[in-house]
A tleap script that builds the chain and sets N, CA, C and O, in Angstrom:
source leaprc.protein.ff14SB
mol = sequence {
  NMET PRO GLN ARG THR ALA PRO ILE ARG VAL
  LEU VAL ALA LYS PRO GLY LEU ASP GLY HIE
  ASP ARG GLY ALA LYS VAL ILE ALA ARG ALA
  LEU ARG ASP ALA GLY MET GLU VAL ILE TYR
  THR GLY LEU ARG GLN THR PRO GLU MET ILE
  VAL ASN ALA ALA ILE GLN GLU ASP VAL ASP
  CYS VAL GLY LEU SER ILE LEU SER GLY ALA
  HIE ASN ALA ILE VAL PRO ARG ILE THR ALA
  LEU LEU ARG GLU ARG ASN ALA ALA ASP ILE
  LEU VAL VAL LEU GLY GLY THR ILE PRO GLY
  GLN ASP ALA GLN PHE LEU LYS ASP ARG GLY
  VAL ALA ALA ILE PHE GLY PRO GLY THR SER
  LEU ASP ALA VAL VAL ARG PHE ILE ARG GLU
  ASN ALA PRO SER LYS SER THR ALA CILE
}
set mol.1.N position { -19.153 -1.190 -15.163 }
set mol.1.CA position { -17.821 -0.812 -14.730 }
set mol.1.C position { -16.862 -0.923 -15.915 }
set mol.1.O position { -16.880 -1.924 -16.630 }
set mol.2.N position { -16.013 0.110 -16.133 }
set mol.2.CA position { -15.084 0.059 -17.258 }
set mol.2.C position { -14.089 -1.090 -17.092 }
set mol.2.O position { -13.717 -1.452 -15.976 }
set mol.3.N position { -13.677 -1.642 -18.200 }
set mol.3.CA position { -12.726 -2.749 -18.192 }
set mol.3.C position { -11.308 -2.207 -18.053 }
set mol.3.O position { -10.926 -1.287 -18.776 }
set mol.4.N position { -10.541 -2.755 -17.153 }
set mol.4.CA position { -9.152 -2.342 -16.953 }
set mol.4.C position { -8.322 -2.835 -18.134 }
set mol.4.O position { -8.420 -3.996 -18.532 }
set mol.5.N position { -7.501 -1.938 -18.691 }
set mol.5.CA position { -6.683 -2.299 -19.844 }
set mol.5.C position { -5.217 -2.492 -19.485 }
set mol.5.O position { -4.433 -2.965 -20.307 }
set mol.6.N position { -4.851 -2.137 -18.287 }
set mol.6.CA position { -3.457 -2.264 -17.856 }
set mol.6.C position { -3.441 -2.969 -16.498 }
set mol.6.O position { -4.421 -2.923 -15.754 }
set mol.7.N position { -2.332 -3.612 -16.187 }
set mol.7.CA position { -2.245 -4.273 -14.879 }
set mol.7.C position { -2.329 -3.252 -13.737 }
set mol.7.O position { -1.960 -2.089 -13.894 }
set mol.8.N position { -2.809 -3.705 -12.621 }
set mol.8.CA position { -2.803 -2.874 -11.411 }
set mol.8.C position { -1.353 -2.647 -11.020 }
set mol.8.O position { -0.556 -3.584 -10.983 }
set mol.9.N position { -1.018 -1.403 -10.729 }
set mol.9.CA position { 0.352 -1.049 -10.314 }
set mol.9.C position { 0.353 -0.816 -8.807 }
set mol.9.O position { -0.423 -0.011 -8.293 }
set mol.10.N position { 1.233 -1.530 -8.106 }
set mol.10.CA position { 1.297 -1.456 -6.655 }
set mol.10.C position { 2.717 -1.085 -6.222 }
set mol.10.O position { 3.696 -1.687 -6.662 }
set mol.11.N position { 2.801 -0.092 -5.359 }
set mol.11.CA position { 4.063 0.265 -4.722 }
set mol.11.C position { 4.081 -0.397 -3.351 }
set mol.11.O position { 3.206 -0.136 -2.526 }
set mol.12.N position { 5.059 -1.241 -3.104 }
set mol.12.CA position { 5.225 -1.869 -1.792 }
set mol.12.C position { 6.368 -1.137 -1.101 }
set mol.12.O position { 7.471 -1.037 -1.640 }
set mol.13.N position { 6.093 -0.625 0.100 }
set mol.13.CA position { 7.072 0.210 0.786 }
set mol.13.C position { 7.245 -0.189 2.247 }
set mol.13.O position { 6.309 -0.647 2.902 }
set mol.14.N position { 8.463 -0.005 2.735 }
set mol.14.CA position { 8.813 -0.245 4.137 }
set mol.14.C position { 9.201 1.095 4.760 }
set mol.14.O position { 10.362 1.498 4.704 }
set mol.15.N position { 8.221 1.783 5.354 }
set mol.15.CA position { 8.540 3.092 5.945 }
set mol.15.C position { 9.222 2.971 7.304 }
set mol.15.O position { 9.102 1.960 7.996 }
set mol.16.N position { 9.928 4.011 7.657 }
set mol.16.CA position { 10.521 4.086 8.984 }
set mol.16.C position { 11.813 3.305 9.108 }
set mol.16.O position { 12.463 2.972 8.117 }
set mol.17.N position { 12.165 3.025 10.342 }
set mol.17.CA position { 13.452 2.408 10.637 }
set mol.17.C position { 13.393 0.891 10.705 }
set mol.17.O position { 14.390 0.243 11.023 }
set mol.18.N position { 12.246 0.329 10.413 }
set mol.18.CA position { 12.066 -1.112 10.430 }
set mol.18.C position { 13.016 -1.757 9.415 }
set mol.18.O position { 13.035 -1.370 8.246 }
set mol.19.N position { 13.792 -2.728 9.860 }
set mol.19.CA position { 14.762 -3.372 8.986 }
set mol.19.C position { 14.365 -4.759 8.531 }
set mol.19.O position { 15.186 -5.478 7.960 }
set mol.20.N position { 13.128 -5.153 8.770 }
set mol.20.CA position { 12.678 -6.499 8.406 }
set mol.20.C position { 11.757 -6.415 7.196 }
set mol.20.O position { 10.664 -5.854 7.277 }
set mol.21.N position { 12.204 -6.976 6.074 }
set mol.21.CA position { 11.402 -6.837 4.858 }
set mol.21.C position { 10.979 -8.160 4.231 }
set mol.21.O position { 10.501 -8.177 3.097 }
set mol.22.N position { 11.142 -9.243 4.933 }
set mol.22.CA position { 10.767 -10.533 4.356 }
set mol.22.C position { 9.284 -10.564 3.973 }
set mol.22.O position { 8.938 -10.993 2.873 }
set mol.23.N position { 8.414 -10.114 4.872 }
set mol.23.CA position { 6.982 -10.101 4.590 }
set mol.23.C position { 6.644 -9.230 3.395 }
set mol.23.O position { 5.811 -9.602 2.568 }
set mol.24.N position { 7.285 -8.073 3.298 }
set mol.24.CA position { 7.035 -7.174 2.160 }
set mol.24.C position { 7.441 -7.843 0.853 }
set mol.24.O position { 6.762 -7.696 -0.163 }
set mol.25.N position { 8.548 -8.577 0.882 }
set mol.25.CA position { 9.002 -9.262 -0.328 }
set mol.25.C position { 8.065 -10.408 -0.699 }
set mol.25.O position { 7.836 -10.659 -1.883 }
set mol.26.N position { 7.522 -11.101 0.293 }
set mol.26.CA position { 6.558 -12.171 0.025 }
set mol.26.C position { 5.305 -11.588 -0.616 }
set mol.26.O position { 4.796 -12.131 -1.597 }
set mol.27.N position { 4.809 -10.491 -0.067 }
set mol.27.CA position { 3.622 -9.837 -0.628 }
set mol.27.C position { 3.912 -9.334 -2.040 }
set mol.27.O position { 3.094 -9.513 -2.942 }
set mol.28.N position { 5.064 -8.712 -2.234 }
set mol.28.CA position { 5.420 -8.199 -3.565 }
set mol.28.C position { 5.422 -9.325 -4.593 }
set mol.28.O position { 4.912 -9.159 -5.701 }
set mol.29.N position { 5.985 -10.449 -4.234 }
set mol.29.CA position { 6.023 -11.579 -5.168 }
set mol.29.C position { 4.611 -12.114 -5.444 }
set mol.29.O position { 4.283 -12.429 -6.588 }
set mol.30.N position { 3.783 -12.218 -4.411 }
set mol.30.CA position { 2.413 -12.709 -4.596 }
set mol.30.C position { 1.624 -11.782 -5.519 }
set mol.30.O position { 0.879 -12.253 -6.378 }
set mol.31.N position { 1.777 -10.493 -5.351 }
set mol.31.CA position { 1.081 -9.534 -6.210 }
set mol.31.C position { 1.575 -9.641 -7.653 }
set mol.31.O position { 0.789 -9.607 -8.600 }
set mol.32.N position { 2.876 -9.768 -7.794 }
set mol.32.CA position { 3.453 -9.934 -9.135 }
set mol.32.C position { 2.946 -11.224 -9.781 }
set mol.32.O position { 2.560 -11.234 -10.950 }
set mol.33.N position { 2.951 -12.305 -9.009 }
set mol.33.CA position { 2.476 -13.587 -9.535 }
set mol.33.C position { 0.993 -13.537 -9.903 }
set mol.33.O position { 0.525 -14.325 -10.725 }
set mol.34.N position { 0.255 -12.605 -9.290 }
set mol.34.CA position { -1.168 -12.431 -9.590 }
set mol.34.C position { -1.387 -11.499 -10.791 }
set mol.34.O position { -2.528 -11.181 -11.129 }
set mol.35.N position { -0.305 -11.066 -11.427 }
set mol.35.CA position { -0.415 -10.250 -12.630 }
set mol.35.C position { -0.317 -8.759 -12.412 }
set mol.35.O position { -0.522 -7.988 -13.350 }
set mol.36.N position { -0.010 -8.333 -11.205 }
set mol.36.CA position { 0.130 -6.903 -10.934 }
set mol.36.C position { 1.569 -6.463 -11.198 }
set mol.36.O position { 2.504 -7.259 -11.105 }
set mol.37.N position { 1.726 -5.203 -11.523 }
set mol.37.CA position { 3.064 -4.623 -11.640 }
set mol.37.C position { 3.443 -4.110 -10.268 }
set mol.37.O position { 2.695 -3.338 -9.668 }
set mol.38.N position { 4.592 -4.526 -9.761 }
set mol.38.CA position { 4.992 -4.191 -8.401 }
set mol.38.C position { 6.295 -3.410 -8.417 }
set mol.38.O position { 7.262 -3.793 -9.075 }
set mol.39.N position { 6.298 -2.320 -7.688 }
set mol.39.CA position { 7.495 -1.522 -7.470 }
set mol.39.C position { 7.807 -1.647 -5.982 }
set mol.39.O position { 6.983 -1.279 -5.145 }
set mol.40.N position { 8.977 -2.158 -5.649 }
set mol.40.CA position { 9.370 -2.304 -4.246 }
set mol.40.C position { 10.421 -1.248 -3.935 }
set mol.40.O position { 11.464 -1.191 -4.587 }
set mol.41.N position { 10.143 -0.413 -2.938 }
set mol.41.CA position { 11.026 0.716 -2.651 }
set mol.41.C position { 12.227 0.361 -1.797 }
set mol.41.O position { 13.198 1.117 -1.761 }
set mol.42.N position { 12.187 -0.765 -1.113 }
set mol.42.CA position { 13.280 -1.113 -0.216 }
set mol.42.C position { 13.025 -0.597 1.190 }
set mol.42.O position { 11.953 -0.078 1.502 }
set mol.43.N position { 14.024 -0.752 2.015 }
set mol.43.CA position { 13.914 -0.428 3.445 }
set mol.43.C position { 14.098 1.053 3.736 }
set mol.43.O position { 14.669 1.804 2.946 }
set mol.44.N position { 13.591 1.444 4.900 }
set mol.44.CA position { 13.834 2.746 5.529 }
set mol.44.C position { 13.434 3.936 4.663 }
set mol.44.O position { 14.210 4.869 4.458 }
set mol.45.N position { 12.207 3.878 4.165 }
set mol.45.CA position { 11.687 4.946 3.324 }
set mol.45.C position { 10.961 5.987 4.172 }
set mol.45.O position { 10.254 5.633 5.116 }
set mol.46.N position { 11.126 7.243 3.849 }
set mol.46.CA position { 10.382 8.302 4.523 }
set mol.46.C position { 9.004 8.418 3.872 }
set mol.46.O position { 8.818 7.967 2.742 }
set mol.47.N position { 8.040 9.013 4.567 }
set mol.47.CA position { 6.742 9.246 3.933 }
set mol.47.C position { 6.868 10.027 2.624 }
set mol.47.O position { 6.176 9.730 1.651 }
set mol.48.N position { 7.739 11.011 2.604 }
set mol.48.CA position { 7.923 11.815 1.396 }
set mol.48.C position { 8.464 10.967 0.243 }
set mol.48.O position { 8.018 11.112 -0.895 }
set mol.49.N position { 9.410 10.095 0.526 }
set mol.49.CA position { 9.973 9.217 -0.501 }
set mol.49.C position { 8.899 8.284 -1.060 }
set mol.49.O position { 8.835 8.052 -2.267 }
set mol.50.N position { 8.067 7.756 -0.182 }
set mol.50.CA position { 7.009 6.838 -0.603 }
set mol.50.C position { 5.996 7.552 -1.487 }
set mol.50.O position { 5.632 7.047 -2.549 }
set mol.51.N position { 5.545 8.707 -1.059 }
set mol.51.CA position { 4.542 9.451 -1.843 }
set mol.51.C position { 5.130 9.901 -3.178 }
set mol.51.O position { 4.462 9.805 -4.207 }
set mol.52.N position { 6.356 10.384 -3.177 }
set mol.52.CA position { 6.992 10.783 -4.436 }
set mol.52.C position { 7.077 9.600 -5.405 }
set mol.52.O position { 6.779 9.744 -6.591 }
set mol.53.N position { 7.483 8.436 -4.899 }
set mol.53.CA position { 7.581 7.248 -5.754 }
set mol.53.C position { 6.207 6.828 -6.261 }
set mol.53.O position { 6.065 6.460 -7.427 }
set mol.54.N position { 5.191 6.880 -5.396 }
set mol.54.CA position { 3.837 6.481 -5.793 }
set mol.54.C position { 3.323 7.360 -6.936 }
set mol.54.O position { 2.722 6.863 -7.888 }
set mol.55.N position { 3.559 8.646 -6.835 }
set mol.55.CA position { 3.101 9.572 -7.874 }
set mol.55.C position { 3.933 9.412 -9.145 }
set mol.55.O position { 3.387 9.366 -10.247 }
set mol.56.N position { 5.244 9.327 -8.990 }
set mol.56.CA position { 6.120 9.175 -10.153 }
set mol.56.C position { 5.816 7.886 -10.910 }
set mol.56.O position { 5.843 7.872 -12.141 }
set mol.57.N position { 5.530 6.818 -10.197 }
set mol.57.CA position { 5.258 5.523 -10.819 }
set mol.57.C position { 3.793 5.361 -11.236 }
set mol.57.O position { 3.427 4.350 -11.835 }
set mol.58.N position { 2.960 6.349 -10.923 }
set mol.58.CA position { 1.538 6.334 -11.285 }
set mol.58.C position { 0.855 5.051 -10.816 }
set mol.58.O position { 0.189 4.367 -11.593 }
set mol.59.N position { 1.033 4.738 -9.529 }
set mol.59.CA position { 0.489 3.495 -8.995 }
set mol.59.C position { -0.997 3.630 -8.670 }
set mol.59.O position { -1.529 4.725 -8.488 }
set mol.60.N position { -1.634 2.472 -8.607 }
set mol.60.CA position { -3.036 2.387 -8.217 }
set mol.60.C position { -3.171 2.130 -6.724 }
set mol.60.O position { -4.201 2.434 -6.123 }
set mol.61.N position { -2.112 1.562 -6.124 }
set mol.61.CA position { -2.164 1.145 -4.728 }
set mol.61.C position { -0.791 1.300 -4.089 }
set mol.61.O position { 0.236 1.051 -4.720 }
set mol.62.N position { -0.790 1.714 -2.830 }
set mol.62.CA position { 0.415 1.715 -2.015 }
set mol.62.C position { 0.192 0.700 -0.905 }
set mol.62.O position { -0.769 0.797 -0.141 }
set mol.63.N position { 1.087 -0.270 -0.824 }
set mol.63.CA position { 1.058 -1.262 0.244 }
set mol.63.C position { 2.197 -0.999 1.199 }
set mol.63.O position { 3.366 -1.078 0.822 }
set mol.64.N position { 1.859 -0.686 2.433 }
set mol.64.CA position { 2.855 -0.375 3.454 }
set mol.64.C position { 3.035 -1.564 4.377 }
set mol.64.O position { 2.056 -2.188 4.784 }
set mol.65.N position { 4.265 -1.882 4.707 }
set mol.65.CA position { 4.568 -2.953 5.642 }
set mol.65.C position { 5.308 -2.350 6.820 }
set mol.65.O position { 6.410 -1.821 6.674 }
set mol.66.N position { 4.682 -2.437 8.006 }
set mol.66.CA position { 5.276 -1.820 9.195 }
set mol.66.C position { 5.273 -2.818 10.349 }
set mol.66.O position { 4.233 -3.364 10.718 }
set mol.67.N position { 6.446 -3.039 10.902 }
set mol.67.CA position { 6.580 -3.900 12.079 }
set mol.67.C position { 7.130 -3.131 13.269 }
set mol.67.O position { 7.209 -3.674 14.371 }
set mol.68.N position { 7.509 -1.879 13.064 }
set mol.68.CA position { 8.234 -1.117 14.075 }
set mol.68.C position { 7.367 -0.492 15.155 }
set mol.68.O position { 7.886 -0.058 16.183 }
set mol.69.N position { 6.053 -0.437 14.943 }
set mol.69.CA position { 5.175 0.224 15.906 }
set mol.69.C position { 4.981 1.699 15.637 }
set mol.69.O position { 4.295 2.377 16.402 }
set mol.70.N position { 5.565 2.212 14.575 }
set mol.70.CA position { 5.469 3.640 14.268 }
set mol.70.C position { 4.305 3.966 13.331 }
set mol.70.O position { 4.244 5.064 12.778 }
set mol.71.N position { 3.385 3.022 13.152 }
set mol.71.CA position { 2.295 3.194 12.183 }
set mol.71.C position { 1.408 4.395 12.458 }
set mol.71.O position { 0.945 5.032 11.512 }
set mol.72.N position { 1.151 4.728 13.722 }
set mol.72.CA position { 0.253 5.847 14.036 }
set mol.72.C position { 0.865 7.208 13.717 }
set mol.72.O position { 0.149 8.207 13.657 }
set mol.73.N position { 2.173 7.258 13.513 }
set mol.73.CA position { 2.826 8.500 13.103 }
set mol.73.C position { 3.087 8.516 11.606 }
set mol.73.O position { 2.862 9.528 10.942 }
set mol.74.N position { 3.562 7.398 11.077 }
set mol.74.CA position { 3.991 7.344 9.675 }
set mol.74.C position { 2.810 7.300 8.706 }
set mol.74.O position { 2.785 8.054 7.733 }
set mol.75.N position { 1.849 6.441 8.957 }
set mol.75.CA position { 0.756 6.245 7.999 }
set mol.75.C position { -0.079 7.516 7.811 }
set mol.75.O position { -0.362 7.872 6.667 }
set mol.76.N position { -0.487 8.218 8.876 }
set mol.76.CA position { -1.236 9.466 8.649 }
set mol.76.C position { -0.435 10.505 7.854 }
set mol.76.O position { -1.011 11.286 7.096 }
set mol.77.N position { 0.876 10.515 8.025 }
set mol.77.CA position { 1.713 11.442 7.249 }
set mol.77.C position { 1.666 11.080 5.764 }
set mol.77.O position { 1.587 11.963 4.910 }
set mol.78.N position { 1.716 9.787 5.460 }
set mol.78.CA position { 1.662 9.343 4.065 }
set mol.78.C position { 0.313 9.691 3.443 }
set mol.78.O position { 0.265 10.229 2.337 }
set mol.79.N position { -0.770 9.395 4.131 }
set mol.79.CA position { -2.092 9.685 3.560 }
set mol.79.C position { -2.317 11.194 3.425 }
set mol.79.O position { -2.957 11.639 2.473 }
set mol.80.N position { -1.798 11.981 4.365 }
set mol.80.CA position { -1.917 13.446 4.255 }
set mol.80.C position { -1.129 13.952 3.048 }
set mol.80.O position { -1.608 14.816 2.313 }
set mol.81.N position { 0.068 13.424 2.841 }
set mol.81.CA position { 0.866 13.842 1.684 }
set mol.81.C position { 0.188 13.446 0.373 }
set mol.81.O position { 0.230 14.204 -0.596 }
set mol.82.N position { -0.431 12.279 0.333 }
set mol.82.CA position { -1.164 11.878 -0.872 }
set mol.82.C position { -2.292 12.864 -1.163 }
set mol.82.O position { -2.498 13.251 -2.313 }
set mol.83.N position { -3.022 13.270 -0.124 }
set mol.83.CA position { -4.089 14.258 -0.315 }
set mol.83.C position { -3.512 15.583 -0.802 }
set mol.83.O position { -4.048 16.186 -1.732 }
set mol.84.N position { -2.428 16.040 -0.184 }
set mol.84.CA position { -1.799 17.308 -0.565 }
set mol.84.C position { -1.336 17.304 -2.014 }
set mol.84.O position { -1.348 18.337 -2.683 }
set mol.85.N position { -0.932 16.142 -2.489 }
set mol.85.CA position { -0.395 16.011 -3.854 }
set mol.85.C position { -1.479 15.590 -4.855 }
set mol.85.O position { -1.169 15.158 -5.965 }
set mol.86.N position { -2.751 15.718 -4.456 }
set mol.86.CA position { -3.895 15.351 -5.308 }
set mol.86.C position { -3.829 13.896 -5.765 }
set mol.86.O position { -4.148 13.575 -6.910 }
set mol.87.N position { -3.411 13.030 -4.855 }
set mol.87.CA position { -3.295 11.608 -5.165 }
set mol.87.C position { -4.067 10.758 -4.152 }
set mol.87.O position { -3.707 9.612 -3.882 }
set mol.88.N position { -5.120 11.333 -3.604 }
set mol.88.CA position { -5.918 10.619 -2.597 }
set mol.88.C position { -6.673 9.439 -3.187 }
set mol.88.O position { -7.208 8.612 -2.447 }
set mol.89.N position { -6.723 9.351 -4.519 }
set mol.89.CA position { -7.400 8.220 -5.156 }
set mol.89.C position { -6.550 6.948 -5.117 }
set mol.89.O position { -7.047 5.872 -5.449 }
set mol.90.N position { -5.303 7.047 -4.725 }
set mol.90.CA position { -4.445 5.864 -4.611 }
set mol.90.C position { -4.889 5.064 -3.390 }
set mol.90.O position { -4.956 5.590 -2.279 }
set mol.91.N position { -5.188 3.800 -3.609 }
set mol.91.CA position { -5.588 2.895 -2.530 }
set mol.91.C position { -4.398 2.680 -1.605 }
set mol.91.O position { -3.290 2.414 -2.070 }
set mol.92.N position { -4.622 2.792 -0.289 }
set mol.92.CA position { -3.563 2.558 0.694 }
set mol.92.C position { -3.959 1.369 1.556 }
set mol.92.O position { -5.015 1.366 2.188 }
set mol.93.N position { -3.097 0.360 1.573 }
set mol.93.CA position { -3.304 -0.805 2.426 }
set mol.93.C position { -2.079 -0.957 3.320 }
set mol.93.O position { -0.984 -0.498 2.996 }
set mol.94.N position { -2.298 -1.608 4.444 }
set mol.94.CA position { -1.264 -1.697 5.468 }
set mol.94.C position { -1.158 -3.131 5.953 }
set mol.94.O position { -2.165 -3.807 6.164 }
set mol.95.N position { 0.062 -3.581 6.125 }
set mol.95.CA position { 0.299 -4.897 6.689 }
set mol.95.C position { 1.370 -4.820 7.750 }
set mol.95.O position { 2.186 -3.899 7.776 }
set mol.96.N position { 1.350 -5.809 8.626 }
set mol.96.CA position { 2.351 -5.852 9.688 }
set mol.96.C position { 1.700 -6.108 11.017 }
set mol.96.O position { 0.565 -6.577 11.095 }
set mol.97.N position { 2.423 -5.799 12.048 }
set mol.97.CA position { 1.920 -6.003 13.406 }
set mol.97.C position { 1.248 -4.726 13.883 }
set mol.97.O position { 1.870 -3.877 14.521 }
set mol.98.N position { -0.026 -4.608 13.564 }
set mol.98.CA position { -0.810 -3.419 13.891 }
set mol.98.C position { -1.817 -3.815 14.973 }
set mol.98.O position { -2.700 -4.633 14.712 }
set mol.99.N position { -1.706 -3.260 16.170 }
set mol.99.CA position { -2.673 -3.598 17.223 }
set mol.99.C position { -4.096 -3.244 16.814 }
set mol.99.O position { -4.332 -2.216 16.180 }
set mol.100.N position { -5.032 -4.095 17.180 }
set mol.100.CA position { -6.436 -3.892 16.836 }
set mol.100.C position { -6.974 -2.539 17.251 }
set mol.100.O position { -7.795 -1.957 16.541 }
set mol.101.N position { -6.530 -2.028 18.385 }
set mol.101.CA position { -7.050 -0.738 18.858 }
set mol.101.C position { -6.616 0.435 17.983 }
set mol.101.O position { -7.169 1.528 18.104 }
set mol.102.N position { -5.638 0.228 17.105 }
set mol.102.CA position { -5.185 1.300 16.217 }
set mol.102.C position { -5.881 1.277 14.857 }
set mol.102.O position { -5.745 2.221 14.079 }
set mol.103.N position { -6.616 0.219 14.566 }
set mol.103.CA position { -7.190 0.034 13.235 }
set mol.103.C position { -8.121 1.169 12.832 }
set mol.103.O position { -7.975 1.706 11.734 }
set mol.104.N position { -9.061 1.549 13.670 }
set mol.104.CA position { -10.022 2.592 13.290 }
set mol.104.C position { -9.331 3.938 13.091 }
set mol.104.O position { -9.680 4.682 12.175 }
set mol.105.N position { -8.362 4.254 13.934 }
set mol.105.CA position { -7.586 5.482 13.787 }
set mol.105.C position { -6.956 5.546 12.394 }
set mol.105.O position { -7.009 6.580 11.728 }
set mol.106.N position { -6.366 4.441 11.964 }
set mol.106.CA position { -5.695 4.393 10.663 }
set mol.106.C position { -6.701 4.436 9.511 }
set mol.106.O position { -6.463 5.100 8.502 }
set mol.107.N position { -7.807 3.741 9.658 }
set mol.107.CA position { -8.837 3.763 8.611 }
set mol.107.C position { -9.449 5.152 8.477 }
set mol.107.O position { -9.771 5.590 7.372 }
set mol.108.N position { -9.608 5.838 9.595 }
set mol.108.CA position { -10.139 7.208 9.561 }
set mol.108.C position { -9.195 8.159 8.827 }
set mol.108.O position { -9.610 9.228 8.381 }
set mol.109.N position { -7.952 7.778 8.703 }
set mol.109.CA position { -6.957 8.607 8.025 }
set mol.109.C position { -6.637 8.131 6.620 }
set mol.109.O position { -5.677 8.591 6.003 }
set mol.110.N position { -7.448 7.205 6.118 }
set mol.110.CA position { -7.325 6.858 4.711 }
set mol.110.C position { -6.837 5.469 4.377 }
set mol.110.O position { -6.696 5.145 3.198 }
set mol.111.N position { -6.573 4.635 5.362 }
set mol.111.CA position { -6.150 3.261 5.084 }
set mol.111.C position { -7.390 2.443 4.735 }
set mol.111.O position { -8.359 2.415 5.494 }
set mol.112.N position { -7.350 1.780 3.583 }
set mol.112.CA position { -8.511 1.017 3.123 }
set mol.112.C position { -8.615 -0.341 3.799 }
set mol.112.O position { -9.718 -0.834 4.034 }
set mol.113.N position { -7.467 -0.954 4.115 }
set mol.113.CA position { -7.480 -2.278 4.739 }
set mol.113.C position { -6.187 -2.485 5.506 }
set mol.113.O position { -5.136 -1.941 5.165 }
set mol.114.N position { -6.301 -3.294 6.561 }
set mol.114.CA position { -5.143 -3.668 7.368 }
set mol.114.C position { -5.067 -5.187 7.380 }
set mol.114.O position { -6.019 -5.871 7.754 }
set mol.115.N position { -3.916 -5.699 6.965 }
set mol.115.CA position { -3.697 -7.140 6.895 }
set mol.115.C position { -2.662 -7.533 7.947 }
set mol.115.O position { -1.492 -7.164 7.854 }
set mol.116.N position { -3.106 -8.276 8.932 }
set mol.116.CA position { -2.219 -8.690 10.001 }
set mol.116.C position { -1.547 -10.013 9.715 }
set mol.116.O position { -1.765 -10.621 8.667 }
set mol.117.N position { -0.723 -10.456 10.657 }
set mol.117.CA position { -0.062 -11.751 10.510 }
set mol.117.C position { -1.096 -12.856 10.295 }
set mol.117.O position { -2.138 -12.887 10.951 }
set mol.118.N position { -0.790 -13.752 9.374 }
set mol.118.CA position { -1.690 -14.862 9.101 }
set mol.118.C position { -2.696 -14.613 7.999 }
set mol.118.O position { -3.403 -15.535 7.592 }
set mol.119.N position { -2.779 -13.369 7.500 }
set mol.119.CA position { -3.685 -13.072 6.391 }
set mol.119.C position { -3.204 -13.838 5.160 }
set mol.119.O position { -2.008 -13.858 4.868 }
set mol.120.N position { -4.119 -14.460 4.447 }
set mol.120.CA position { -3.719 -15.209 3.254 }
set mol.120.C position { -3.317 -14.245 2.139 }
set mol.120.O position { -3.846 -13.140 2.025 }
set mol.121.N position { -2.379 -14.691 1.333 }
set mol.121.CA position { -1.957 -13.891 0.186 }
set mol.121.C position { -3.123 -13.684 -0.770 }
set mol.121.O position { -3.255 -12.618 -1.370 }
set mol.122.N position { -3.966 -14.699 -0.911 }
set mol.122.CA position { -5.144 -14.579 -1.775 }
set mol.122.C position { -6.067 -13.462 -1.312 }
set mol.122.O position { -6.644 -12.753 -2.137 }
set mol.123.N position { -6.213 -13.298 0.004 }
set mol.123.CA position { -7.085 -12.240 0.537 }
set mol.123.C position { -6.542 -10.861 0.180 }
set mol.123.O position { -7.311 -9.957 -0.149 }
set mol.124.N position { -5.229 -10.695 0.243 }
set mol.124.CA position { -4.604 -9.414 -0.097 }
set mol.124.C position { -4.800 -9.129 -1.587 }
set mol.124.O position { -5.207 -8.032 -1.967 }
set mol.125.N position { -4.506 -10.123 -2.425 }
set mol.125.CA position { -4.669 -9.964 -3.869 }
set mol.125.C position { -6.114 -9.617 -4.209 }
set mol.125.O position { -6.370 -8.695 -4.983 }
set mol.126.N position { -7.047 -10.348 -3.636 }
set mol.126.CA position { -8.469 -10.133 -3.919 }
set mol.126.C position { -8.890 -8.718 -3.511 }
set mol.126.O position { -9.588 -8.038 -4.263 }
set mol.127.N position { -8.470 -8.276 -2.327 }
set mol.127.CA position { -8.857 -6.938 -1.870 }
set mol.127.C position { -8.345 -5.866 -2.822 }
set mol.127.O position { -9.086 -4.955 -3.190 }
set mol.128.N position { -7.093 -5.971 -3.218 }
set mol.128.CA position { -6.529 -4.958 -4.114 }
set mol.128.C position { -7.243 -4.994 -5.462 }
set mol.128.O position { -7.583 -3.944 -6.008 }
set mol.129.N position { -7.473 -6.177 -5.999 }
set mol.129.CA position { -8.194 -6.281 -7.275 }
set mol.129.C position { -9.569 -5.645 -7.211 }
set mol.129.O position { -9.996 -4.972 -8.150 }
set mol.130.N position { -10.260 -5.859 -6.102 }
set mol.130.CA position { -11.628 -5.364 -5.962 }
set mol.130.C position { -11.706 -3.880 -5.626 }
set mol.130.O position { -12.752 -3.261 -5.824 }
set mol.131.N position { -10.624 -3.300 -5.122 }
set mol.131.CA position { -10.704 -1.934 -4.614 }
set mol.131.C position { -9.763 -0.924 -5.258 }
set mol.131.O position { -9.900 0.275 -5.017 }
set mol.132.N position { -8.811 -1.377 -6.071 }
set mol.132.CA position { -7.900 -0.427 -6.728 }
set mol.132.C position { -8.708 0.435 -7.687 }
set mol.132.O position { -9.602 -0.064 -8.371 }
set mol.133.N position { -8.400 1.715 -7.738 }
set mol.133.CA position { -9.133 2.601 -8.646 }
set mol.133.C position { -8.882 2.201 -10.102 }
set mol.133.O position { -7.850 1.616 -10.431 }
set mol.134.N position { -9.817 2.518 -10.938 }
set mol.134.CA position { -9.741 2.138 -12.363 }
set mol.134.C position { -9.151 3.244 -13.209 }
set mol.134.O position { -9.646 3.510 -14.304 }
set mol.135.N position { -8.108 3.893 -12.731 }
set mol.135.CA position { -7.525 4.974 -13.519 }
set mol.135.C position { -6.750 4.466 -14.728 }
set mol.135.O position { -6.448 5.236 -15.639 }
set mol.136.N position { -6.425 3.170 -14.743 }
set mol.136.CA position { -5.693 2.585 -15.871 }
set mol.136.C position { -6.665 1.921 -16.846 }
set mol.136.O position { -6.425 0.802 -17.301 }
set mol.137.N position { -7.742 2.597 -17.160 }
set mol.137.CA position { -8.756 2.014 -18.030 }
set mol.137.C position { -8.826 2.744 -19.353 }
set mol.137.O position { -8.353 3.873 -19.484 }
set mol.138.N position { -9.418 2.089 -20.324 }
set mol.138.CA position { -9.591 2.711 -21.645 }
set mol.138.C position { -10.611 3.840 -21.550 }
set mol.138.O position { -11.518 3.805 -20.719 }
set mol.139.N position { -10.453 4.823 -22.397 }
set mol.139.CA position { -11.359 5.981 -22.406 }
set mol.139.C position { -12.440 5.773 -23.441 }
set mol.139.O position { -13.306 6.631 -23.610 }
savepdb mol mol.pdb
quit
C-alpha cells in the first residue's frame, strides 16, 4: 500500500435545518487532534454546498452530522451529487441519531459507516484512517 504523504482531509458538515452542532464540533476537534486536516462548513448546509466544498477542498472524507431525521432525503442527494461530479471516491460517513432500520438504505447509497450516539471518538478516527482513499499519496 502506498504511503500517505499528506494528512487526511475531512469535511465535517451539518446538512439541513438541524441547528445543533455540538457533536459535529467535538468530532471535528477529535479528527484535528488525530492529525487530520478538518474543514467545518457550519450549520444549515445544502447538499450542493457540501459537495461543492468537498470538491473545492479536495477532501478524502465527508463526515455528515444529522439529528433532524432528514437523513433519508439528504444523504442520498449528497452521494448522488458526488457521483455526478466524479467524486465518488470521497469516503462518506454519517453520525447522529440514525434509526437502525435506515442504516442499510443509507449504506446502499454510498455511506461507508454510521456512527450513532455513544460511538467512541477513537472508533471514528480509526475508521477514517483505515478507509480514506489514498489520493494524497506520493507518485
